[in-house]
PDB file as gemmi writes it, atoms N, CA and C in Angstrom:
CRYST1    1.000    1.000    1.000  90.00  90.00  90.00 P 1                      
ATOM      1  N   MET A   1      92.227  88.202  98.514  1.00  0.00           N  
ATOM      2  CA  MET A   1      91.277  87.838  97.489  1.00  0.00           C  
ATOM      3  C   MET A   1      89.960  87.484  98.179  1.00  0.00           C  
ATOM      4  N   THR A   2      88.887  87.930  97.569  1.00  0.00           N  
ATOM      5  CA  THR A   2      87.584  87.669  98.165  1.00  0.00           C  
ATOM      6  C   THR A   2      86.934  86.439  97.537  1.00  0.00           C  
ATOM      7  N   ARG A   3      85.944  85.931  98.196  1.00  0.00           N  
ATOM      8  CA  ARG A   3      85.200  84.787  97.682  1.00  0.00           C  
ATOM      9  C   ARG A   3      84.562  85.132  96.340  1.00  0.00           C  
ATOM     10  N   GLU A   4      84.061  86.362  96.229  1.00  0.00           N  
ATOM     11  CA  GLU A   4      83.437  86.797  94.984  1.00  0.00           C  
ATOM     12  C   GLU A   4      84.448  86.802  93.836  1.00  0.00           C  
ATOM     13  N   GLU A   5      85.683  87.207  94.115  1.00  0.00           N  
ATOM     14  CA  GLU A   5      86.722  87.203  93.085  1.00  0.00           C  
ATOM     15  C   GLU A   5      87.056  85.781  92.647  1.00  0.00           C  
ATOM     16  N   VAL A   6      87.056  84.853  93.588  1.00  0.00           N  
ATOM     17  CA  VAL A   6      87.308  83.451  93.254  1.00  0.00           C  
ATOM     18  C   VAL A   6      86.178  82.915  92.383  1.00  0.00           C  
ATOM     19  N   ILE A   7      84.959  83.226  92.740  1.00  0.00           N  
ATOM     20  CA  ILE A   7      83.808  82.768  91.959  1.00  0.00           C  
ATOM     21  C   ILE A   7      83.852  83.375  90.559  1.00  0.00           C  
ATOM     22  N   GLU A   8      84.193  84.655  90.461  1.00  0.00           N  
ATOM     23  CA  GLU A   8      84.289  85.306  89.161  1.00  0.00           C  
ATOM     24  C   GLU A   8      85.369  84.646  88.304  1.00  0.00           C  
ATOM     25  N   ALA A   9      86.513  84.341  88.918  1.00  0.00           N  
ATOM     26  CA  ALA A   9      87.594  83.669  88.183  1.00  0.00           C  
ATOM     27  C   ALA A   9      87.140  82.290  87.725  1.00  0.00           C  
ATOM     28  N   MET A  10      86.419  81.577  88.564  1.00  0.00           N  
ATOM     29  CA  MET A  10      85.926  80.245  88.188  1.00  0.00           C  
ATOM     30  C   MET A  10      84.942  80.340  87.030  1.00  0.00           C  
ATOM     31  N   ASN A  11      84.158  81.404  87.013  1.00  0.00           N  
ATOM     32  CA  ASN A  11      83.167  81.563  85.947  1.00  0.00           C  
ATOM     33  C   ASN A  11      83.806  81.825  84.589  1.00  0.00           C  
ATOM     34  N   THR A  12      85.079  82.197  84.549  1.00  0.00           N  
ATOM     35  CA  THR A  12      85.758  82.409  83.265  1.00  0.00           C  
ATOM     36  C   THR A  12      86.293  81.100  82.690  1.00  0.00           C  
ATOM     37  N   LEU A  13      86.303  80.057  83.494  1.00  0.00           N  
ATOM     38  CA  LEU A  13      86.819  78.763  83.041  1.00  0.00           C  
ATOM     39  C   LEU A  13      85.720  77.977  82.340  1.00  0.00           C  
ATOM     40  N   PRO A  14      86.111  77.029  81.484  1.00  0.00           N  
ATOM     41  CA  PRO A  14      85.094  76.181  80.841  1.00  0.00           C  
ATOM     42  C   PRO A  14      84.385  75.297  81.874  1.00  0.00           C  
ATOM     43  N   GLU A  15      83.312  74.681  81.472  1.00  0.00           N  
ATOM     44  CA  GLU A  15      82.530  73.829  82.379  1.00  0.00           C  
ATOM     45  C   GLU A  15      83.393  72.736  83.008  1.00  0.00           C  
ATOM     46  N   LYS A  16      84.244  72.127  82.219  1.00  0.00           N  
ATOM     47  CA  LYS A  16      85.156  71.091  82.719  1.00  0.00           C  
ATOM     48  C   LYS A  16      86.573  71.665  82.704  1.00  0.00           C  
ATOM     49  N   PHE A  17      87.261  71.597  83.830  1.00  0.00           N  
ATOM     50  CA  PHE A  17      88.640  72.086  83.914  1.00  0.00           C  
ATOM     51  C   PHE A  17      89.364  71.311  84.994  1.00  0.00           C  
ATOM     52  N   ASP A  18      90.702  71.339  84.926  1.00  0.00           N  
ATOM     53  CA  ASP A  18      91.461  70.662  85.972  1.00  0.00           C  
ATOM     54  C   ASP A  18      91.860  71.670  87.048  1.00  0.00           C  
ATOM     55  N   LEU A  19      92.269  71.176  88.162  1.00  0.00           N  
ATOM     56  CA  LEU A  19      92.611  72.021  89.302  1.00  0.00           C  
ATOM     57  C   LEU A  19      93.756  72.972  88.978  1.00  0.00           C  
ATOM     58  N   ASP A  20      94.710  72.521  88.164  1.00  0.00           N  
ATOM     59  CA  ASP A  20      95.827  73.386  87.788  1.00  0.00           C  
ATOM     60  C   ASP A  20      95.343  74.635  87.066  1.00  0.00           C  
ATOM     61  N   ALA A  21      94.341  74.509  86.218  1.00  0.00           N  
ATOM     62  CA  ALA A  21      93.806  75.657  85.490  1.00  0.00           C  
ATOM     63  C   ALA A  21      93.211  76.670  86.463  1.00  0.00           C  
ATOM     64  N   LEU A  22      92.505  76.184  87.473  1.00  0.00           N  
ATOM     65  CA  LEU A  22      91.917  77.079  88.475  1.00  0.00           C  
ATOM     66  C   LEU A  22      93.009  77.778  89.271  1.00  0.00           C  
ATOM     67  N   VAL A  23      94.009  77.037  89.702  1.00  0.00           N  
ATOM     68  CA  VAL A  23      95.099  77.628  90.482  1.00  0.00           C  
ATOM     69  C   VAL A  23      95.824  78.687  89.652  1.00  0.00           C  
ATOM     70  N   GLU A  24      96.099  78.380  88.376  1.00  0.00           N  
ATOM     71  CA  GLU A  24      96.765  79.350  87.504  1.00  0.00           C  
ATOM     72  C   GLU A  24      95.930  80.608  87.355  1.00  0.00           C  
ATOM     73  N   ARG A  25      94.625  80.457  87.198  1.00  0.00           N  
ATOM     74  CA  ARG A  25      93.726  81.613  87.044  1.00  0.00           C  
ATOM     75  C   ARG A  25      93.740  82.457  88.319  1.00  0.00           C  
ATOM     76  N   LEU A  26      93.678  81.811  89.477  1.00  0.00           N  
ATOM     77  CA  LEU A  26      93.665  82.557  90.747  1.00  0.00           C  
ATOM     78  C   LEU A  26      94.987  83.290  90.967  1.00  0.00           C  
ATOM     79  N   ILE A  27      96.095  82.653  90.621  1.00  0.00           N  
ATOM     80  CA  ILE A  27      97.397  83.317  90.742  1.00  0.00           C  
ATOM     81  C   ILE A  27      97.444  84.524  89.818  1.00  0.00           C  
ATOM     82  N   HIS A  28      96.936  84.367  88.609  1.00  0.00           N  
ATOM     83  CA  HIS A  28      96.911  85.477  87.656  1.00  0.00           C  
ATOM     84  C   HIS A  28      96.107  86.657  88.214  1.00  0.00           C  
ATOM     85  N   VAL A  29      94.923  86.377  88.717  1.00  0.00           N  
ATOM     86  CA  VAL A  29      94.070  87.430  89.281  1.00  0.00           C  
ATOM     87  C   VAL A  29      94.785  88.125  90.438  1.00  0.00           C  
ATOM     88  N   GLU A  30      95.406  87.355  91.306  1.00  0.00           N  
ATOM     89  CA  GLU A  30      96.120  87.920  92.457  1.00  0.00           C  
ATOM     90  C   GLU A  30      97.275  88.819  92.014  1.00  0.00           C  
ATOM     91  N   LYS A  31      98.043  88.379  91.016  1.00  0.00           N  
ATOM     92  CA  LYS A  31      99.180  89.171  90.536  1.00  0.00           C  
ATOM     93  C   LYS A  31      98.712  90.470  89.887  1.00  0.00           C  
ATOM     94  N   VAL A  32      97.613  90.425  89.145  1.00  0.00           N  
ATOM     95  CA  VAL A  32      97.072  91.640  88.536  1.00  0.00           C  
ATOM     96  C   VAL A  32      96.632  92.610  89.632  1.00  0.00           C  
ATOM     97  N   GLU A  33      95.963  92.106  90.659  1.00  0.00           N  
ATOM     98  CA  GLU A  33      95.549  92.957  91.774  1.00  0.00           C  
ATOM     99  C   GLU A  33      96.757  93.577  92.470  1.00  0.00           C  
ATOM    100  N   GLU A  34      97.817  92.790  92.661  1.00  0.00           N  
ATOM    101  CA  GLU A  34      99.037  93.317  93.265  1.00  0.00           C  
ATOM    102  C   GLU A  34      99.647  94.418  92.405  1.00  0.00           C  
ATOM    103  N   GLY A  35      99.592  94.239  91.096  1.00  0.00           N  
ATOM    104  CA  GLY A  35     100.108  95.255  90.179  1.00  0.00           C  
ATOM    105  C   GLY A  35      99.334  96.555  90.274  1.00  0.00           C  
ATOM    106  N   PHE A  36      98.013  96.468  90.304  1.00  0.00           N  
ATOM    107  CA  PHE A  36      97.196  97.673  90.430  1.00  0.00           C  
ATOM    108  C   PHE A  36      97.454  98.380  91.772  1.00  0.00           C  
ATOM    109  N   ALA A  37      97.620  97.604  92.833  1.00  0.00           N  
ATOM    110  CA  ALA A  37      97.913  98.196  94.149  1.00  0.00           C  
ATOM    111  C   ALA A  37      99.261  98.905  94.121  1.00  0.00           C  
ATOM    112  N   ALA A  38     100.256  98.317  93.455  1.00  0.00           N  
ATOM    113  CA  ALA A  38     101.571  98.950  93.343  1.00  0.00           C  
ATOM    114  C   ALA A  38     101.471 100.266  92.581  1.00  0.00           C  
ATOM    115  N   ILE A  39     100.674 100.287  91.530  1.00  0.00           N  
ATOM    116  CA  ILE A  39     100.485 101.520  90.766  1.00  0.00           C  
ATOM    117  C   ILE A  39      99.865 102.589  91.656  1.00  0.00           C  
ATOM    118  N   GLU A  40      98.861 102.217  92.429  1.00  0.00           N  
ATOM    119  CA  GLU A  40      98.217 103.183  93.329  1.00  0.00           C  
ATOM    120  C   GLU A  40      99.200 103.744  94.350  1.00  0.00           C  
ATOM    121  N   ARG A  41     100.187 102.928  94.746  1.00  0.00           N  
ATOM    122  CA  ARG A  41     101.205 103.389  95.701  1.00  0.00           C  
ATOM    123  C   ARG A  41     102.326 104.158  95.001  1.00  0.00           C  
ATOM    124  N   GLY A  42     102.247 104.257  93.686  1.00  0.00           N  
ATOM    125  CA  GLY A  42     103.272 104.967  92.932  1.00  0.00           C  
ATOM    126  C   GLY A  42     104.515 104.145  92.676  1.00  0.00           C  
ATOM    127  N   GLU A  43     104.424 102.844  92.828  1.00  0.00           N  
ATOM    128  CA  GLU A  43     105.563 101.949  92.658  1.00  0.00           C  
ATOM    129  C   GLU A  43     105.567 101.377  91.242  1.00  0.00           C  
ATOM    130  N   PHE A  44     105.988 102.199  90.292  1.00  0.00           N  
ATOM    131  CA  PHE A  44     106.050 101.747  88.914  1.00  0.00           C  
ATOM    132  C   PHE A  44     107.100 102.560  88.180  1.00  0.00           C  
ATOM    133  N   LYS A  45     107.461 102.089  86.996  1.00  0.00           N  
ATOM    134  CA  LYS A  45     108.403 102.786  86.133  1.00  0.00           C  
ATOM    135  C   LYS A  45     107.665 103.208  84.870  1.00  0.00           C  
ATOM    136  N   THR A  46     108.015 104.385  84.381  1.00  0.00           N  
ATOM    137  CA  THR A  46     107.414 104.848  83.131  1.00  0.00           C  
ATOM    138  C   THR A  46     108.002 104.061  81.971  1.00  0.00           C  
ATOM    139  N   HIS A  47     107.383 104.198  80.818  1.00  0.00           N  
ATOM    140  CA  HIS A  47     107.874 103.527  79.623  1.00  0.00           C  
ATOM    141  C   HIS A  47     109.303 103.988  79.320  1.00  0.00           C  
ATOM    142  N   GLU A  48     109.559 105.266  79.432  1.00  0.00           N  
ATOM    143  CA  GLU A  48     110.895 105.790  79.171  1.00  0.00           C  
ATOM    144  C   GLU A  48     111.918 105.234  80.166  1.00  0.00           C  
ATOM    145  N   GLU A  49     111.542 105.112  81.441  1.00  0.00           N  
ATOM    146  CA  GLU A  49     112.455 104.550  82.441  1.00  0.00           C  
ATOM    147  C   GLU A  49     112.799 103.097  82.114  1.00  0.00           C  
ATOM    148  N   VAL A  50     111.828 102.352  81.661  1.00  0.00           N  
ATOM    149  CA  VAL A  50     112.068 100.953  81.303  1.00  0.00           C  
ATOM    150  C   VAL A  50     112.973 100.879  80.073  1.00  0.00           C  
ATOM    151  N   LYS A  51     112.741 101.730  79.085  1.00  0.00           N  
ATOM    152  CA  LYS A  51     113.595 101.746  77.902  1.00  0.00           C  
ATOM    153  C   LYS A  51     115.042 102.052  78.289  1.00  0.00           C  
ATOM    154  N   ASP A  52     115.243 103.027  79.188  1.00  0.00           N  
ATOM    155  CA  ASP A  52     116.591 103.365  79.643  1.00  0.00           C  
ATOM    156  C   ASP A  52     117.227 102.197  80.407  1.00  0.00           C  
ATOM    157  N   LEU A  53     116.430 101.527  81.206  1.00  0.00           N  
ATOM    158  CA  LEU A  53     116.936 100.378  81.969  1.00  0.00           C  
ATOM    159  C   LEU A  53     117.386  99.271  81.020  1.00  0.00           C  
ATOM    160  N   VAL A  54     116.590  98.974  80.014  1.00  0.00           N  
ATOM    161  CA  VAL A  54     116.933  97.926  79.056  1.00  0.00           C  
ATOM    162  C   VAL A  54     118.216  98.310  78.304  1.00  0.00           C  
ATOM    163  N   LYS A  55     118.322  99.581  77.924  1.00  0.00           N  
ATOM    164  CA  LYS A  55     119.533 100.043  77.246  1.00  0.00           C  
ATOM    165  C   LYS A  55     120.770  99.807  78.111  1.00  0.00           C  
ATOM    166  N   SER A  56     120.620 100.011  79.425  1.00  0.00           N  
ATOM    167  CA  SER A  56     121.763  99.832  80.333  1.00  0.00           C  
ATOM    168  C   SER A  56     122.196  98.365  80.416  1.00  0.00           C  
ATOM    169  N   TRP A  57     121.305  97.448  80.152  1.00  0.00           N  
ATOM    170  CA  TRP A  57     121.639  96.026  80.178  1.00  0.00           C  
ATOM    171  C   TRP A  57     122.507  95.632  78.992  1.00  0.00           C  
ATOM    172  N   ARG A  58     122.389  96.384  77.912  1.00  0.00           N  
ATOM    173  CA  ARG A  58     123.103  96.040  76.685  1.00  0.00           C  
ATOM    174  C   ARG A  58     124.549  96.489  76.697  1.00  0.00           C  
ATOM    175  N   LYS A  59     124.946  97.268  77.685  1.00  0.00           N  
ATOM    176  CA  LYS A  59     126.318  97.797  77.737  1.00  0.00           C  
ATOM    177  C   LYS A  59     127.295  96.750  78.180  1.00  0.00           C  
TER     178      LYS A  59                                                      
END                                                                             
């Protein structure tokens, strides 16, 4: 995560916020970035694959 990304995340918060809100926002941003990187690497399941997986849980 870059300093600019941290500043951008902070700018989405209200003027007054607690530290937990900032930490939650930064974790969210990091997880979204990780998700996009996984997609770029081809590490994802299609909607149909997920539907089939869920069906297998019900057996």
